[in-house]
N, C-alpha and C positions, 0 to 999 in steps of 0.2 A: 118550303121556307124553313131554314134552320135559325132558330132564335137563341141568341147567346147573350147572357148578362154578365157584366164584369163588376165584381165587388172590389172597390179600391182601384178604379180605372185610371187614376192619375199618376200611378207609379211609372218610372222610366221605362221598364220593360212592359208593364201592363198596357199603357196607352199605345205603345207601338204595336203590340199584339192586337189590340182592339181595332186599330186602323187597318192592319193587315187582314184581319178576319172580315171587316166590313167591305173590303174590296172584292171578296169572293162572291161569285154569283149565288143567289138564293140564300144569302146570309143577312140576318137583321141583328144589329148590335145595339145594346143599351148598357148603361153603366151608372155607378154611383160612387161618391167619395165625399169625405167631410172637408177636404182641402185639396186644391190642385194648383200647382205652381207652374211657372214658365220653365221650359218651353211646352210642357204638356198641355197647359191651358189653351194656348193659341192653336196648337196642332189639332187638339180634339175639336175645338170650335170650327176650324177650317173644314174638317171632315164631317161636321154635323153630329158629333158624338159627345159634345160637352153637356153634362147634366144640367137641367133647367135650374135646379136648386142644389146647394151643397147640403150633404147630410145623408142619413140612411133611411130608406123608405121600404119597410118590409112588404107593403102592399104592391110593390113593383114586381115582386116574385110571384109567379103563377105557374100552373101546371102545363102551360103552353110552351115553357122554356125547354129547349133541348139540352142546354148546358149552362152551368154557372161556373165562372172562373174566379178563383179567390186569390187576391193579391196579398203580399206580405204586410202591407200597411194596415190591413184589417186585423182585428183581434178575434180570439176564439169565441167571444161572446157577442160578436157583431150581430145586430138585430136582423139584417138581411140573411146572414149565414144561418142563423137559427131558424128563420122562416124557410129557407131552402131545404134544410134538413127535415123540417116538419112536413113539407110537401113531398119529400122523397125524391127531390131533383138530383140529377147527376152533377156532382161538384168536382171540378178539376182544379189542380194547381196550374200555374203557368207552364212548368215543364211537362206535366202530364198531358196537357192539351196539345202542346207542340208535338209530343210523341204520337198522340192519337191521330193527328192530322198528317203525319209522315210515316205511318206504319209500313206502307208499301214501298218506301223509297230507300235508297242507299244513304245511310246517315254517317256523316263525318263529324266527330265531336272532339273539340280541342279543350283539354283540361290542363291543370297545373297551377301552382301558386302564383306564377307571374308569366307574362308574355302571351296569355291565351287570347286576349282581345286583339293584339297586333297580329298574331299568327292567323287567327280567324279572318281578320281583315285582309291579310295578304292573299289567302286562299280565294276569298270572294272577289278581290280585285282581279286576280289572274283569270278566274273563270268568266267574269264579266267581259274582260278584254277579249277573251277567246270565244265569246258569245255562247257560253255553255250556261243554260238556264238552271238556277237552283233556288230552292227555298232556303231561308237562313234565319238565324238569330245571332246578333253580335252585341256586345255590351257598350259600344260607343258609336257615335255618328261617323260614317265613313264618306269621304268626298265621292260624289257620283251616285250615292245611294239615298233615296228619299226617306227611308225608314230603317230602323234597326231590326225589323222583323218582316219577313215576306213568306206568305203561304200561297200556293197555287195548285191548280189541278194538273198542269202540264209538266212541271219539272219532275225528274226522276231521282234527283239528288237533293239532300238537305244538309246544310252545314251549320252546326250549332257551337257557340261558345259554351263550354261546360263548367259552370260555377259550382264550387263545392259547398256553398252556403245552404242554409235550410230552405226547403221547398215551399212551405206555407205555414200559417199559424196552426194548422191542424195536422201537419205532416213534417216530422223532424228529419226526414231523409235528405241527404245532400242532393241538390238539383241534378247534378250530372249522373246520378245513379238511375235516373228515369229514362235516359235517352237510348240506351242499349245500342251503341254504335257498331257499325260494320268496320269502320276505319276510325281509330282513336289516336290522338296525339297527347302526350304528356310532356310538358316543358320543364318540369322540375318540381321539387317539393321543399317548401320552406314554411315552417309553422306559422299559421295565421288563424284568426277567429278563435281566440282563446276562450271567449264566452261560450262557444259551442263545443270546441274540441280542447278539453282541459290539459291534455298532455300531447307531446309530439307524436308518441306512439299511436295514440288514438287518431290523430290527424292523418298520419301515414296510412293507417288501416283503411281510410275512406278511399284512397287511391287504389289500393289493392282490390277492394270490393268493386270499384269501377271497372277494373280489367276483368273481373269474374262475371260481370253483367254484360260483357260484349257479346254480340251475336256469334253464332258458330262460324269458325274459320275466319275470325276477324283479323285485322291488321293493326298492330300496335307500333306507332312511331314514337320513339322516346329519346330524350337527351341522355347520352351515355356518359356525360360528365357529372351526373347525379348518382351518388353511391346508393341512395335509397331505391332509385329506379332500377339500377343494375341488379340489386338484390331481388327486387320484385320480378324482374324479367326471368331470373333463374328458376322461379317457381310458377311461371305462367301455365295456364291450361295448355295442354299439348296441341290443341287445334289452332291456337293463336300464333300468328307469324310476326316476330319482332323485327323492326327496322330501326337501328340506331342512327343518330345524327350528332353532329358537333359543329364547331365553327368552321365554315368553308374557307378555302384559301382566298386571301384578299390583301389589298394594300391601300394605304391612304396617301393621296396626292393632292396637294393644295386644298385640304379640307374636305375632299370627296373620297368616299369609300368605293373601291373598285374591286369587283369580283374577278378572280382569275379562273376561267373555265376553259374546257377544251374547245369551246366555240369562240374563244377570244375574251378580251376584257369587257366587263359589264359595269358601267358607272351607275351608282345608285343615288337616290335622293334622300335616303335615310342612312343612319350610321349607328355604330355601337356594336360590340361583340355580341351582346345578347340579341339585338335585332337581326344580326346576321344568322345567328342560330335559329331564331324564329323563322327566318326566310327559308332555311334549309328544311325545317320541319314542314313548312307549307309546300315546298317543292315535292317532298316525298308523299305528302297527302294527295297532291294533285296527280302525281304519277299513278297512284292506285286507281284513279278513275280515267286513265288514258291520256293524260297530258304529258307530252314528252319534255325532257329537260330543255331541249332546244326551244320549244314553244314557251316554256316558263321563263327562261332567261331573256327571251325576246320582249316580253311585256312587263316584267317586274321593275325595270328602271323607271316606269311611270308612277310607281306607288310612292305616295308622299307621307303615309302614316295615318293612324286613327286619331281622332280628336283627343287631346290631353295626353297623348303618348309621345313624349319628346317633341311636342308641337312648337315650332318656331313662332314666337309672338311679337318679336321686335328685332330690328337689326340696323346697324349703322356700318360705316366703312371699316371700323375697327372693333366693334362689339356686337354681341348677339345675346338674345334672351329666349329661353324655352320654358314652357310649363309642362309638367308631367304628373301622372297619376301616382307616381311612386310614393308609398307610405310605409310599407313593411321594410324591415332591415335589409333583406336580400334585394329588394327593388331599389332601395337607396344606393346600395353599393354598386349595382349594375349601371344605374343611371349616371351617377357621378363618374364612374370609370369611363363610360362611353363618351361623355362630354370632355373629360380630361384628355383622353386619347385623341379625340377629334381636333381639339384646340390646345395642343401641348404648350404653346407659347403664350397663352392667355391666362390671366388671373381668373380662377374659378370662384365665383360667389354663389353659394348654395343656401337656399332657405327652404325648410320643410315645415309643414304643419302637422302636429299630432292631432288626429281627428277621430280615428276609429276606436271602437271599444278596446281592442287589444293594445293599441299604442298609448292609451291613457291609463293603462292598468299598471300599478306598481310592480306586480309580479312579472309582467312581460317586458317592461322597459329595459332591463339588462340585455335583452336580445339585440338592442341597438348599438352595443359596444363596437367602436371603430367603424361604424357604418358611414361616417362623413369625413373620414381622415383625408380623402382625396381633395377636399375643398380647401382653397387658400383662405377663404373667409366663410364661416359657417354660422347660420342662425337656425334656431328651432323656436317655433311659435305654437302656443296652444291657448285656447280660451277657457278660463276656469268655469265659465257658465256652461260650457259643453260637458265638462266633467260632472257638474251637478245634474245636468239634464239626463245623463246616462247613469245617474245614481251610483257613481264610483267614489272610492276613497280619494280625498284631496291629495294632489301631488304638488310639490313645490319646485321652483327652478333649480335649486341645488341638487335635488334628487335626479332631475332630468339630465343635468350636466354630468353628474357622476355616472349615470347609466351609459351615456354616450362615450364617456372616457376621453373627452377631448377638452383640454383646458382653454383652448382658444374659442371654443363654442360659446355663442351668445344666446341665452334663452330669454324670450320675451313672452309676456302674458297679456300685453296691451297692444292692440293693432296700431294705434297712432305712434307708440314708442318704437315698434318694429319699423314702420314706415320712415320715421325720422332717422333711425340708425342706417337704414339702407340708402337714404338720400345723402348721407355724409360721405359715401364711397365714390371714388373716381372710377368710372367704368370704361375708361380708355383702355383698349386692348384687354377686354374682359369678356367672360361668358357668364351670364346670369341664369341661374336655374331655380325655378319656383315649383315646389313639389307638394302635392296634397291630394287626398281623396275627398276633401271638402272644398271650401271656397275662400279660405282665409277671412272668415267672418264677413263675407259679401264683397270683398275687394275685387275690383275689376283688374285682373292681372295684366291684360293686354295694355290697357291705358297706363297702368302704373309702370310697367316695364318700359314702355315707350318714353315716358317721362324721365325715368332713371337714365336710360341710355343717352338721351339728348343732353 
């Protein structure tokens, strides 16, 4: 019996990994946390993994444990972590444990500043439709998949979303440096995580190091529209084989994106130039493990997207609303462009929330210049309390508007004020876009969007 204990089991990735590990034969899982929110709370309870009490209990750590997995929510002085060190137990970060469990498998890792969740989801969808069994980790819920993590004895392939953020409270390496892929995808580089990577050059270096850490004779699939990636490929290790991709041939008819392939036209349920690029990256990744293009194009039309990635949340005969995870400047531009191109005859109402550490930092805000110019009506919302919680310097609405460089932009710092202004708009023949990596201070976006469109 392999006994595994999770410190900070309630995290989005951590609780999914805990559930995945508990499903393996001869594994016993325990965990602790000082607070657990939905949906992790209910999911852990359903699987019998919810801690009896909230808090940290060092006496739960004992020499009979085979592994301790440390989540980002814990701190370096966590009582259970200190006890684990004292007992000399093997302590893993989330990505370390994933690598440990898939050492003998062919690993596909999708990295990049944007599009990695969608690209990973596309790969997983196609492989599932073709009944190819894989282990995986993806950063969003995908329709048809019970969890965001799966580990098994049987599969010979593992597909991971490769996040460049820190590994754990005691390991400052980017997560994707630990996966050592045989097949890697890089979707593009746009500066993010200013609190960890203070300069763009430092940020780019993490992706170069990622390619250096690939397995021998690895395959690198990269977006050749990114100059930084092109420069990186010129200096690749000689044993790594590069495969460039870009936007595949397509057309838009009656609001539907249609691929133009040698096997005929392929109508898709998703849209946007960036998503089409993600799809081509997924196609090339699948090809490396034996999936033919014909097979890929036969099943990809069923893919509807990952949660919160241009997810349709409301629709009437003449209007539509989407929510999206877009929060960085490059993601905003790509998302607005996608919706504008898909619905050229509709008024585009775009609203984004500044929520991440970078987006609320005065030094980073100028990166948002012209990122919402494609919107006919544009709003930016941020909660001053979040700025205080992150212990950042106070920013004011004038500074935000100046950074975005758009005089028509409306900046709101009060949720009720934002809602009132959005209610004043006529949404007939409109496309509404709500974007955030947070949750608009707890607003139910689906209900609110439905109300607005009606």
